[in-house]
N, C-alpha and C positions, 0 to 999 in steps of 0.2 A: 504494500500500500504506500502511496505517496503522501508526503506532508510538506508544508511550507513552514520553515523554521526561521524566525526572526531573531537575530543575535546582535547584541551590543558587545563590541570587542575593542581592545586597544588599537589605535590606528598606527601600527608600526609593522615593519616587515616581519613576516613569519606568523603573525597572529592567525590569519585565515588558514594558512597551511596547517597550523597546529590543530585548529578546529576540525579541518577536513580529515586529518590523521586520526583524531579521537573518534570522529563519527564512523570512519572506516573500520576502526577496531571494534566498534559496537555493531558492525554488520550493515551499516547504512551506505547506500550508494548515492553520491551527490550528482544530481541531474543538471543543476544550473545554479548560478549565483547572480544576484542583482544588487547593486549598490543603492541603498535607500538614502543614506546621509553620511557625510563626513564633516566633523566639526570638533573643536576643542579636545583634540587628542584621542577621540574615539570614533569608531565607525559603526554604522548600522547596516547590516546586510540581510537580505532574504535568501535563504538556501532552499532550493527544491531538492528533497531527498526521498529515497525509496527504501523502505524497510522490508525484510522478508516477511512473508505471511505469518501471522501469529505473534509477532514481536510488538509489544506496546510502545506507543510514542514516548513514554516516560524515559526510555533508554536514550533518546536523542537529547533530552535535557541534561541527564546525568553525564553523558559523554561530552557535550559541548561545554558544560560548566566545570568540567574537570580541568580545563585549560585556564590558568590564572588570568583574572581580569575579564573573563567572558561571562555574560549574563544572557540567558534566554528570555526574550520578551514574550514570545507566543509560539505555539505549535498548532497548526490547523491542517485538516485534510486538504489535499490539493490535487490538481490535475496532473502534476508532475512536470509541467513546462513553465518556463519564464519567458514570455513572449513580449519583450520590450518594444517591438515594432508596432504593436497594436495602436499606440497613440497616433502615429502618423497615418495608419490605415483608417482610423476613425475620422480624422480631419479630412482625409481625401474623400471618404464616403459622404460626409456632410457637404463638402464642396460640390460633389456631383449631384446630390439630391437635397438641396437646401429646404425644399418644401416639407421634408420630414426630418429636418436637422435636429430639432430638440428631442424628438423621439429616438433618433439614432444615437444622440448623445447619452440619453438616459439608459439606453440598452448597452452602450459600449463602455461607459465609465466603470461599472463594477468589475469588468475583466481587467481593465488597466490598473485599477487601484486595489485589486484583490479584495473587493468588498462584496456584500451580499445583495445590495440594491442601490438604486439611485432614482431620483425624481427631480423634476423642475417645478418649483413652487412659485406662485405669484400672489401678491397681496393687493387688495383694493379696500380702502377704508379700514375696517376692523375685521375683515374676512380674508382668509387665505385659502387657496385651492391649488391643485396640481394641474399642469397643462401637458405634462409628459411623464412617463414612469417606466421603469424596467419591470419585467415580469414578476419579480419577487418583492416588489415594493409593498409594504404593509397597507392594508385597507384602513382608511380613516375617514371620519366625517369632516366636512368643512369646519375649520376653526381659525383662530387668529395666530399669526406668527409675528408678534409685536417687535421682534428684532430685525425685521425687514423694513427698509432696505439695508443692505450691508455695504460697508466701505471697503472691506477686504475679506479674504478667505479666513474662516475661523473654525476651530474645533468647537462644536456645539455642546455646551454643558447643560443637561436637563435641569440641574440645580439653579442655573442662572437664566437659561433661555427656555421660554415656554414652548413645548413641543407636544404633539399628540402622544399619548402613552404607548400605543403600539410601536412607535419609532424606537423605544428604548427596550423592547422585549429582547430576551436572550443576551442581556448585557451589551447591547449594540453601541458601538462608538460612532459618533456622528461628526460630519464635517459639512460645511457649506461655503459656497463661493458665489459672489455676485456676477452679473453679466454687465456691470457698469457701475460707476460710483453713485448713481442716484436711482437706478432702476429698481422697482420693487420685485424683481425676479431673482431667483437664486437656484443654483444647482445644489441639491442636498444628497449626501452619500452616507449610507449606513453600512457598518462593518460588524455584524453580529459576532460576539465573543472577542472582539478586539483583533489586533492591538490598536492602541490609540493612534490617531493621525499625527504624524510628526511634522515639524515646520516645513521640511523639504517637500512633503507630500501636499501640504496646504498650498505651497508656492506653485507646485505643478498643477494642482486643481485650478488655482486662480489663472494661471497661464492658459490652460486649456479653455476655460470659460471665456477668457478674453479673446482667444483666437476664434472661437465659435461666434462670439458677438460680432467680430469683424466680418466673418463670412456671411452671417445672416442679416447684419445690419441691426439698428436699434429697433 
């Protein structure tokens, strides 16, 4: 079975190799590595790994954290592939079919950010509603999202930002990005079970939303 392992490790030569060696000794086969973030002496990487049938994912945590300075942030079932080209493919698809651009965006973002769902929300007065959604987006009634419009991409904190309760089911981590500095529209992404969205991911989300805004116009 394949898993996606997010690790925080010292940003120095040999760290990733030591993690790979430890995972290999535990019987895991590394299928791909994606750099999530580099800053302040540490790195955050996503590792797609495969375990032999019957082996619990806990062995991945034990193996990775046996390397000094390494912390496992999350372990999730995964398709086994890291396809970083999907962002460009999504932009191209929206450019070719702008009439369905927001729907294509909602459907494509979960794959790019390894999330469970995405939707495009709009706010009018004290009422918010969705205008596009991925297949796994939670069903909700029309309600208000008083934190719209947004000035920048944010990690949505249900303790601070009012959201429909189904959005937080399964310990879902939330992020949102505006389509412009004053528009009451936002791209909302949910990642059930985590991990939390990192600043680099919020920057990518904002960049993607900005490109789509340029393609589709205001």
